[in-house]
N, CA, C and O of each residue as an XYZ file, in Angstrom:
668
protein
N      -2.130     -3.724    -11.229
C      -2.592     -2.405    -10.991
C      -3.768     -1.874    -11.901
O      -4.756     -1.270    -11.483
N      -3.491     -2.211    -13.254
C      -4.580     -1.813    -14.143
C      -5.869     -2.309    -13.687
O      -6.824     -1.571    -13.446
N      -5.879     -3.702    -13.562
C      -7.236     -4.483    -13.128
C      -7.674     -3.797    -11.810
O      -8.811     -3.327    -11.799
N      -7.034     -3.701    -10.879
C      -7.473     -3.033     -9.618
C      -8.104     -1.820     -9.916
O      -9.175     -1.485     -9.411
N      -7.384     -1.062    -10.831
C      -8.000      0.569    -10.913
C      -9.592      0.430    -11.633
O     -10.576      1.148    -11.456
N      -9.449     -0.583    -12.363
C     -10.846     -0.904    -13.286
C     -11.691     -1.288    -12.224
O     -12.830     -0.903    -12.489
N     -11.650     -1.795    -11.286
C     -12.508     -2.360    -10.237
C     -13.018     -1.115     -9.547
O     -14.045     -1.279     -8.887
N     -12.564     -0.060     -9.570
C     -12.828      1.000     -8.572
C     -13.753      2.110     -9.419
O     -13.289      3.237     -9.593
N     -14.965      1.788     -9.899
C     -15.680      2.684    -10.855
C     -15.622      3.922    -10.795
O     -15.243      4.597    -11.753
N     -16.020      4.465     -9.562
C     -16.208      5.983     -9.457
C     -15.120      6.569     -8.919
O     -15.285      7.655     -8.364
N     -13.971      6.059     -8.963
C     -12.727      6.759     -8.413
C     -11.735      6.986     -9.210
O     -11.266      5.969     -9.720
N     -11.182      8.109     -9.534
C     -10.315      8.214    -10.358
C      -8.854      7.672     -9.785
O      -8.442      8.019     -8.678
N      -8.140      6.807    -10.640
C      -7.067      6.298    -10.215
C      -5.834      6.753    -11.160
O      -5.901      6.480    -12.359
N      -4.728      7.429    -10.654
C      -3.682      7.886    -11.389
C      -2.415      6.996    -10.887
O      -2.037      6.893     -9.721
N      -1.805      6.329    -12.119
C      -0.832      5.330    -11.883
C       0.399      5.925    -12.460
O       0.498      6.080    -13.678
N       1.488      6.318    -11.508
C       2.410      6.929    -12.123
C       3.605      5.916    -11.650
O       4.430      6.190    -10.779
N       3.537      4.643    -12.421
C       4.479      3.698    -12.488
C       5.029      3.173    -13.772
O       5.778      2.200    -13.857
N       4.546      3.981    -14.876
C       4.979      3.726    -16.101
C       6.340      4.171    -16.433
O       6.942      4.909    -15.653
N       6.813      3.817    -17.418
C       8.335      4.272    -18.000
C       9.256      2.907    -17.936
O       8.794      1.776    -18.092
N      10.393      3.157    -17.724
C      11.213      1.998    -17.773
C      10.793      1.016    -16.686
O      10.447      1.416    -15.574
N      10.825     -0.269    -17.017
C      10.580     -1.370    -16.042
C      11.855     -1.198    -14.937
O      13.050     -0.975    -15.134
N      11.092     -1.397    -13.708
C      12.014     -1.595    -12.682
C      12.172     -3.027    -12.096
O      11.375     -3.525    -11.301
N      13.405     -3.696    -12.628
C      13.610     -5.101    -12.119
C      13.696     -5.213    -10.660
O      14.444     -4.481    -10.012
N      12.924     -6.140    -10.103
C      13.192     -6.359     -8.711
C      13.023     -7.986     -8.361
O      12.200     -8.754     -8.859
N      13.777     -8.206     -7.621
C      13.877     -9.982     -7.290
C      12.692    -10.123     -5.962
O      12.940     -9.780     -4.806
N      11.505    -10.647     -6.386
C      10.583    -10.545     -5.409
C       9.544    -11.773     -5.794
O       9.514    -12.279     -6.915
N       8.688    -12.179     -4.683
C       7.583    -13.054     -5.199
C       6.458    -12.140     -5.821
O       5.781    -11.372     -5.138
N       6.339    -12.281     -7.042
C       5.576    -11.171     -7.683
C       3.894    -11.457     -7.288
O       3.071    -10.544     -7.351
N       3.540    -12.833     -6.883
C       2.140    -12.921     -6.373
C       1.997    -12.142     -5.072
O       1.083    -11.347     -4.857
N       2.904    -12.416     -4.287
C       2.637    -11.770     -2.756
C       2.846    -10.397     -3.046
O       1.963     -9.716     -2.525
N       3.758     -9.669     -3.738
C       3.722     -8.139     -3.983
C       2.421     -7.657     -4.469
O       1.877     -6.639     -4.041
N       1.906     -8.490     -5.454
C       0.797     -7.920     -6.192
C      -0.486     -8.062     -5.064
O      -1.486     -7.344     -5.102
N      -0.257     -9.100     -4.090
C      -1.403     -9.380     -3.241
C      -1.229     -8.039     -2.219
O      -2.212     -7.347     -1.956
N      -0.131     -7.791     -1.766
C      -0.033     -6.599     -0.973
C      -0.554     -5.386     -1.583
O      -1.321     -4.646     -0.968
N      -0.139     -5.140     -2.851
C      -0.609     -3.803     -3.375
C      -2.121     -3.922     -3.680
O      -2.738     -2.857     -3.639
N      -2.817     -5.032     -3.975
C      -4.164     -5.103     -4.180
C      -4.954     -4.772     -2.577
O      -5.913     -4.016     -2.424
N      -4.404     -5.392     -1.721
C      -4.822     -5.117     -0.433
C      -4.973     -3.606     -0.203
O      -6.090     -3.129     -0.009
N      -3.785     -2.791     -0.223
C      -3.802     -1.579     -0.006
C      -4.782     -0.789     -0.891
O      -5.460      0.135     -0.442
N      -4.828     -1.242     -2.303
C      -5.859     -0.421     -3.242
C      -7.269     -0.644     -2.701
O      -8.125      0.239     -2.668
N      -7.428     -1.823     -2.306
C      -8.601     -2.204     -1.884
C      -9.188     -1.464     -0.543
O     -10.377     -1.158     -0.451
N      -8.350     -1.244      0.352
C      -8.540     -0.155      1.464
C      -8.715      1.147      1.002
O      -9.624      1.852      1.440
N      -7.853      1.566      0.079
C      -7.994      3.053     -0.418
C      -9.345      3.162     -0.965
O     -10.095      4.072     -0.611
N      -9.708      2.210     -1.873
C     -10.995      2.307     -2.328
C     -12.258      2.353     -1.540
O     -13.275      2.924     -1.932
N     -12.126      1.646     -0.269
C     -13.215      1.755      0.487
C     -13.469      2.749      1.389
O     -14.544      3.111      1.868
N     -12.053      3.257      1.614
C     -11.916      4.706      2.417
C     -12.530      5.823      1.605
O     -13.274      6.653      2.128
N     -12.192      5.838      0.239
C     -12.552      6.960     -0.663
C     -13.965      6.825     -0.760
O     -14.693      7.780     -0.487
N     -14.482      5.570     -1.175
C     -16.208      5.471     -1.189
C     -16.933      6.020     -0.003
O     -17.918      6.758     -0.055
N     -16.364      5.598      1.021
C     -17.003      6.049      2.418
C     -16.996      7.556      2.507
O     -17.986      8.194      2.865
N     -15.871      8.089      2.176
C     -15.862      9.592      2.133
C     -16.732     10.412      1.133
O     -17.196     11.511      1.438
N     -16.916      9.857      0.002
C     -17.784     10.370     -0.921
C     -18.870     10.018     -0.717
O     -19.709     10.886     -0.955
N     -19.308      8.933     -0.308
C     -21.007      8.834      0.330
C     -21.245      9.944      1.298
O     -22.295     10.570      1.160
N     -20.525     10.242      2.143
C     -20.653     11.433      3.110
C     -20.471     12.879      2.718
O     -21.156     13.825      3.105
N     -19.367     12.907      1.829
C     -19.074     14.289      1.375
C     -18.701     14.126     -0.085
O     -17.538     13.781     -0.294
N     -19.572     14.336     -1.236
C     -19.373     13.933     -2.380
C     -18.332     14.867     -3.431
O     -18.032     14.570     -4.587
N     -17.877     16.108     -2.633
C     -16.845     16.896     -3.287
C     -15.699     17.052     -2.362
O     -15.876     17.275     -1.164
N     -14.587     16.946     -2.872
C     -14.048     16.565     -4.165
C     -14.131     15.064     -4.575
O     -14.155     14.198     -3.700
N     -14.167     14.812     -5.635
C     -14.390     13.338     -6.357
C     -13.406     12.541     -5.790
O     -12.345     12.997     -5.363
N     -13.716     11.367     -5.770
C     -12.809     10.435     -5.332
C     -11.298     10.106     -6.108
O     -11.273     10.218     -7.334
N     -10.236      9.763     -5.490
C      -8.912      9.941     -6.178
C      -7.930      9.000     -5.390
O      -7.732      9.018     -4.175
N      -7.381      8.211     -6.285
C      -6.178      7.405     -5.496
C      -5.026      7.569     -6.463
O      -5.140      7.360     -7.671
N      -4.034      7.914     -5.931
C      -2.615      8.025     -6.649
C      -1.568      7.002     -6.385
O      -1.005      6.948     -5.292
N      -1.306      6.226     -7.321
C      -0.179      5.119     -7.048
C       1.164      5.540     -7.728
O       1.160      5.682     -8.951
N       2.189      5.726     -7.097
C       3.499      5.980     -7.539
C       4.555      4.888     -7.193
O       4.472      4.098     -6.253
N       5.580      4.975     -8.123
C       6.523      4.130     -7.944
C       7.742      5.144     -7.614
O       7.994      6.051     -8.407
N       8.408      4.991     -6.558
C       9.470      6.119     -6.334
C      11.016      5.332     -6.188
O      11.293      4.541     -5.286
N      11.754      5.666     -7.076
C      13.113      5.071     -7.004
C      14.294      5.921     -6.391
O      14.399      7.108     -6.700
N      15.098      5.377     -5.609
C      16.262      6.216     -5.734
C      17.443      5.174     -5.324
O      17.146      3.981     -5.264
N      18.624      5.544     -5.073
C      19.828      4.653     -5.257
C      19.854      3.293     -4.179
O      20.520      2.267     -4.320
N      18.853      3.656     -3.001
C      18.998      2.550     -2.208
C      17.770      1.961     -1.803
O      17.816      1.028     -1.001
N      16.429      2.456     -2.338
C      15.126      1.819     -2.229
C      14.290      1.916     -3.430
O      14.542      2.618     -4.410
N      13.274      1.152     -3.271
C      12.162      1.027     -4.210
C      10.836      1.323     -3.347
O      10.528      0.610     -2.392
N      10.119      2.373     -3.739
C       8.715      2.364     -2.734
C       7.664      2.573     -3.661
O       7.691      3.401     -4.571
N       6.668      1.735     -3.380
C       5.160      1.891     -3.917
C       4.633      2.663     -2.986
O       4.697      2.334     -1.801
N       3.950      3.965     -3.448
C       3.381      5.048     -2.743
C       1.952      5.008     -3.006
O       1.687      5.207     -4.192
N       0.822      4.781     -2.145
C      -0.562      4.948     -2.560
C      -1.211      5.827     -1.610
O      -1.433      5.537     -0.434
N      -1.530      7.011     -2.230
C      -2.346      8.100     -1.618
C      -3.851      8.199     -1.968
O      -4.211      8.026     -3.133
N      -4.660      8.449     -1.068
C      -6.071      8.426     -1.521
C      -6.669      9.937     -0.693
O      -6.073     10.547      0.195
N      -7.961     10.267     -1.277
C      -8.469     11.448     -0.580
C      -9.834     10.862      0.236
O     -10.927     11.430      0.230
N      -9.540      9.670      0.900
C     -10.732      9.288      1.535
C     -10.699      9.504      3.008
O     -10.182     10.572      3.338
N     -11.158      8.689      4.036
C     -11.466      9.181      5.329
C     -10.002      9.407      6.085
O      -9.947     10.079      7.115
N      -8.882      8.829      5.529
C      -7.892      8.931      6.238
C      -7.859      8.061      7.412
O      -8.848      7.459      7.829
N      -6.390      7.999      8.069
C      -6.202      6.981      9.070
C      -6.483      7.669     10.452
O      -6.450      8.888     10.621
N      -6.736      6.824     11.328
C      -6.960      7.603     12.728
C      -5.542      7.734     13.279
O      -4.663      6.917     13.004
N      -5.335      8.897     14.145
C      -4.207      9.253     14.796
C      -4.011      8.330     15.954
O      -2.971      7.678     16.052
N      -4.828      8.262     16.702
C      -4.733      7.297     17.763
C      -4.597      5.714     17.387
O      -5.349      5.096     16.633
N      -3.468      5.202     18.082
C      -3.234      3.753     17.764
C      -2.932      3.458     16.208
O      -3.145      2.342     15.733
N      -2.439      4.492     15.468
C      -2.128      4.158     14.073
C      -1.279      3.177     13.840
O      -1.323      2.510     12.806
N      -0.435      2.997     14.765
C       0.888      2.195     14.707
C       0.335      0.828     14.831
O       0.984     -0.069     14.292
N      -1.005      0.453     15.591
C      -1.569     -0.688     15.667
C      -2.236     -1.401     14.445
O      -2.397     -2.617     14.343
N      -2.543     -0.591     13.672
C      -3.362     -0.666     12.511
C      -2.802     -1.951     11.464
O      -3.532     -2.598     10.713
N      -1.408     -2.119     11.622
C      -0.791     -3.329     10.898
C      -1.083     -4.642     11.885
O      -0.957     -5.777     11.425
N      -1.402     -4.465     12.988
C      -1.457     -5.769     13.818
C      -2.923     -6.474     13.491
O      -4.021     -5.938     13.341
N      -2.568     -7.770     13.440
C      -3.814     -8.882     13.119
C      -4.906     -8.632     13.939
O      -4.738     -8.591     15.157
N      -6.157     -8.434     13.376
C      -7.313     -8.444     13.820
C      -7.856     -6.800     14.633
O      -8.813     -6.628     15.388
N      -6.968     -5.910     14.192
C      -7.063     -4.518     14.553
C      -7.840     -3.622     13.417
O      -7.227     -3.371     12.379
N      -9.008     -3.198     13.572
C      -9.732     -2.536     12.364
C     -10.526     -1.301     12.817
O     -10.967     -1.239     13.965
N     -10.694     -0.408     12.005
C     -11.348      0.774     12.174
C     -12.887      0.578     11.357
O     -13.817      1.384     11.385
N     -12.850     -0.540     10.743
C     -14.064     -0.576      9.889
C     -15.080     -1.622     10.524
O     -14.773     -2.657     11.115
N     -16.428     -1.103     10.262
C     -17.481     -2.112     10.980
C     -17.366     -3.567     10.486
O     -17.603     -4.497     11.257
N     -17.013     -3.764      9.238
C     -17.115     -5.055      8.649
C     -15.631     -5.554      8.473
O     -15.426     -6.728      8.166
N     -14.561     -4.640      8.672
C     -13.183     -5.385      8.706
C     -12.825     -6.530      9.424
O     -13.313     -6.866     10.503
N     -11.955     -7.121      8.793
C     -11.266     -8.257      9.744
C     -10.082     -7.940     10.253
O      -9.587     -8.634     11.142
N      -9.499     -6.911      9.789
C      -8.242     -6.718     10.621
C      -6.854     -7.468      9.991
O      -5.769     -7.538     10.570
N      -7.099     -7.874      8.984
C      -5.940     -8.874      8.547
C      -5.234     -8.267      7.133
O      -4.120     -8.660      6.788
N      -5.973     -7.299      6.376
C      -5.483     -6.665      5.297
C      -4.052     -5.991      5.407
O      -3.090     -6.343      4.725
N      -4.035     -5.043      6.288
C      -2.607     -4.219      6.478
C      -1.529     -5.312      7.320
O      -0.302     -5.224      7.264
N      -2.274     -6.320      8.082
C      -1.335     -7.293      8.796
C      -0.440     -8.035      7.606
O       0.787     -8.072      7.523
N      -1.301     -8.542      6.825
C      -0.698     -9.389      5.685
C       0.221     -8.442      4.855
O       1.260     -8.992      4.488
N       0.086     -7.264      4.512
C       0.725     -6.508      3.749
C       2.063     -6.200      4.727
O       3.163     -6.126      4.180
N       1.988     -6.083      5.680
C       3.082     -5.853      6.795
C       3.917     -7.105      6.637
O       5.140     -7.047      6.510
N       3.278     -8.170      6.645
C       4.128     -9.337      6.823
C       4.940     -9.701      5.500
O       6.058    -10.212      5.556
N       4.273     -9.392      4.271
C       4.898     -9.510      2.897
C       6.057     -8.606      2.795
O       7.109     -9.032      2.319
N       5.938     -7.295      3.237
C       6.782     -6.338      3.248
C       7.978     -6.960      3.902
O       9.040     -7.083      3.292
N       7.814     -7.347      5.121
C       9.022     -7.845      6.004
C       9.667     -9.019      5.377
O      10.896     -9.082      5.382
N       8.932     -9.986      4.819
C       9.388    -11.054      4.084
C      10.467    -10.844      3.010
O      11.352    -11.601      2.609
N      10.108     -9.513      2.644
C      11.127     -9.142      1.359
C      12.111     -8.135      1.968
O      12.808     -7.421      1.247
N      12.154     -8.090      3.228
C      13.209     -7.181      3.786
C      12.662     -5.655      3.743
O      13.426     -4.724      3.998
N      11.367     -5.457      3.424
C      10.807     -4.150      3.479
C      10.348     -3.718      4.616
O      10.556     -4.360      5.646
N       9.506     -2.326      4.616
C       8.657     -1.865      5.618
C       7.449     -1.349      5.195
O       7.347     -0.878      4.063
N       6.422     -1.382      6.050
C       5.045     -0.711      5.641
C       5.012      0.725      6.438
O       5.287      0.776      7.637
N       4.724      1.653      5.828
C       4.685      2.686      6.512
C       3.233      3.648      6.246
O       2.761      3.830      5.123
N       2.738      4.123      7.324
C       1.256      4.404      7.266
C       1.223      5.851      7.647
O       1.666      6.059      8.776
N       0.758      7.030      6.908
C       0.624      8.351      7.193
C      -0.592      9.022      6.658
O      -1.502      8.331      6.201
N      -0.674     10.349      6.684
C      -1.433     11.096      6.146
C      -1.079     11.384      4.806
O       0.124     11.434      4.551
N      -2.070     11.626      3.714
C      -1.950     11.786      2.393
C      -1.239     13.412      2.382
O      -1.247     14.168      3.353
N      -0.750     13.660      1.282
C      -0.132     15.019      1.170
C      -1.120     15.978      0.896
O      -1.957     15.587      0.082
N      -1.300     17.280      1.392
C      -2.349     18.140      1.531
C      -2.566     18.449      0.009
O      -1.707     18.469     -0.873
N      -3.946     18.692     -0.098
C      -4.376     19.259     -1.627
C      -4.255     20.504     -1.635
O      -4.412     21.225     -0.649
N      -3.916     20.930     -2.941
C      -3.640     22.491     -3.185
C      -4.980     23.322     -2.657
O      -6.105     22.998     -3.039
N      -4.774     24.299     -1.845
C      -5.741     25.326     -1.293
C      -6.463     24.643     -0.064
O      -7.501     25.143      0.369
N      -5.920     23.500      0.503
C      -6.611     23.016      1.757
C      -6.210     23.767      2.976
O      -5.109     24.316      2.993
N      -6.934     23.831      3.899
C      -6.592     24.684      5.130
C      -5.385     23.933      5.860
O      -5.247     22.731      5.634
N      -4.645     24.483      6.586
C      -3.544     24.245      7.256
C      -3.898     23.168      8.293
O      -4.783     23.426      9.110
N      -3.189     21.820      8.326
C      -3.800     20.840      9.153
C      -4.896     19.972      8.826
O      -5.310     19.109      9.600
N      -5.341     20.181      7.755
C      -6.615     19.374      7.328
C      -6.041     18.025      6.605
O      -5.221     17.988      5.688
N      -6.614     17.044      7.185
C      -6.273     15.885      6.616
C      -6.973     15.310      5.418
O      -8.204     15.311      5.387
N      -6.392     14.909      4.612
C      -7.159     14.909      2.888
C      -6.864     13.247      2.635
O      -6.679     12.890      1.471
N      -6.825     12.305      3.649
C      -6.606     11.028      3.226
C      -5.359     10.289      3.821
O      -4.563     10.756      4.635
N      -5.347      8.983      3.226
C      -4.239      8.323      3.799
C      -3.139      8.310      2.736
O      -3.258      8.487      1.523
N      -2.054      8.065      3.449
C      -0.752      7.651      2.307
C      -0.273      6.148      3.181
O      -0.242      5.985      4.401
N       0.076      5.157      2.082
C       0.575      3.997      2.461
C       1.980      3.603      1.614
O       1.962      3.549      0.385
N       2.983      3.380      2.258
C       4.031      3.094      1.649
C       4.643      1.810      1.881
O       5.022      1.414      2.983
N       4.742      1.012      0.515
C       5.709     -0.225      0.855
C       7.107      0.097      0.225
O       7.372      0.268     -0.965
N       7.966      0.138      1.355
C       9.292      0.449      1.148
C      10.328     -0.722      1.016
O      10.342     -1.460      2.002
N      11.152     -1.031      0.062
C      12.119     -2.132     -0.122
C      13.516     -1.616     -0.479
O      13.782     -1.013     -1.519
N      14.436     -1.940      0.563
C      15.793     -1.756      0.097
C      16.202     -2.455     -1.205
O      15.706     -3.565     -1.397
N      16.946     -2.012     -2.022
C      17.391     -2.645     -3.160
C      17.912     -3.827     -3.019
O      17.555     -4.808     -3.670
N      18.937     -3.821     -2.020
C      19.813     -4.988     -1.781
C      18.851     -6.073     -1.056
O      18.943     -7.267     -1.344
N      18.046     -5.656     -0.226
C      17.157     -6.590      0.670
C      16.144     -7.365     -0.242
O      15.837     -8.507      0.099
N      15.624     -6.841     -1.336
C      14.660     -7.793     -2.019
C      15.497     -9.060     -2.675
O      15.079    -10.200     -2.476
N      16.541     -8.863     -3.364
C      17.414    -10.013     -3.859
C      17.848    -10.608     -2.768
O      17.513    -11.791     -2.810
N      18.540    -10.307     -1.640
C      19.054    -11.119     -0.528
C      17.827    -11.791      0.141
O      17.941    -13.009      0.272
N      16.823    -11.306      0.532
C      15.802    -12.108      1.100
C      15.306    -13.417      0.125
O      15.323    -14.604      0.451
N      14.889    -12.874     -1.078
C      14.507    -13.905     -1.959
C      15.474    -15.104     -2.208
O      14.983    -16.225     -2.343
N      16.812    -14.925     -2.274
C      17.695    -15.688     -2.214
C      17.769    -16.730     -0.976
O      17.887    -17.947     -1.111
N      17.686    -16.102      0.135
C      17.519    -16.766      1.337
C      16.206    -17.783      1.418
O      16.284    -18.914      1.897
N      15.135    -17.278      0.943
C      13.946    -18.044      0.858
C      14.128    -19.215      0.095
O      13.872    -20.347      0.505
N      14.734    -18.828     -1.428
C      14.983    -20.012     -2.337
C      15.957    -21.049     -1.571
O      15.631    -22.236     -1.595
N      17.060    -20.690     -0.936
C      17.818    -21.488     -0.314
C      17.196    -22.240      0.650
O      17.451    -23.441      0.570
N      16.359    -21.862      1.659
C      15.675    -22.553      2.597
C      14.833    -23.435      2.067
O      14.710    -24.535      2.605
N      14.112    -23.103      0.924
C      13.094    -24.036      0.304
C      13.858    -25.181     -0.519
O      13.248    -26.235     -0.699
N      15.134    -25.042     -1.021
C      15.797    -25.982     -1.544
C      16.309    -26.868     -0.629
O      16.292    -28.068     -0.904
N      16.843    -26.410      0.600
C      17.336    -27.340      1.623
C      16.083    -28.123      2.037
O      16.379    -29.292      2.284
N      14.620    -27.823      2.210
C      13.648    -28.371      2.703
C      13.430    -29.522      1.615
O      13.121    -30.679      1.899
N      13.630    -29.049      0.386
C      13.190    -30.046     -0.821
C      14.059    -31.267     -0.741
O      13.579    -32.393     -0.867
N      15.243    -31.065     -0.549
C      16.363    -32.136     -0.649
C      16.262    -32.816      0.657
O      16.634    -33.990      0.664
N      15.884    -32.372      1.629
C      16.023    -33.190      3.056
C      15.159    -34.537      3.220
O      15.222    -35.189      4.262
């Protein structure tokens, strides 16, 4: 997260993931890839919005939210926001709203989440203080994992890999 935030030069990135370590059993490389894809999208959306409307300054907030049943990575930005039409299709391969986009970023994120027993949720960012009612203030992307699913899925994957290796 730190390295990704440093790459977003003119965007303020707030990371609320500090504190006690939250142990989860997962493929760290894949989860990192998913988070980097979402941060890259957020950075591009913020940069596009700031180019058109410089105020307020670009901002991305990353939070780790825990409860007894799940662990959620929540990324909110004050960029262009997500389209309401066909929003549910944005995580399908080759579906994009960007001129130069491939439509693979969110599809990869969704696949990684599902492989870890989780889900990808797309929505509107929480309204900024003082914003008029109904104003969209960017995007909210959540990668939610059930606590038991992370270890169960990883165990199943390791078991399958072990079976393949001995066959």
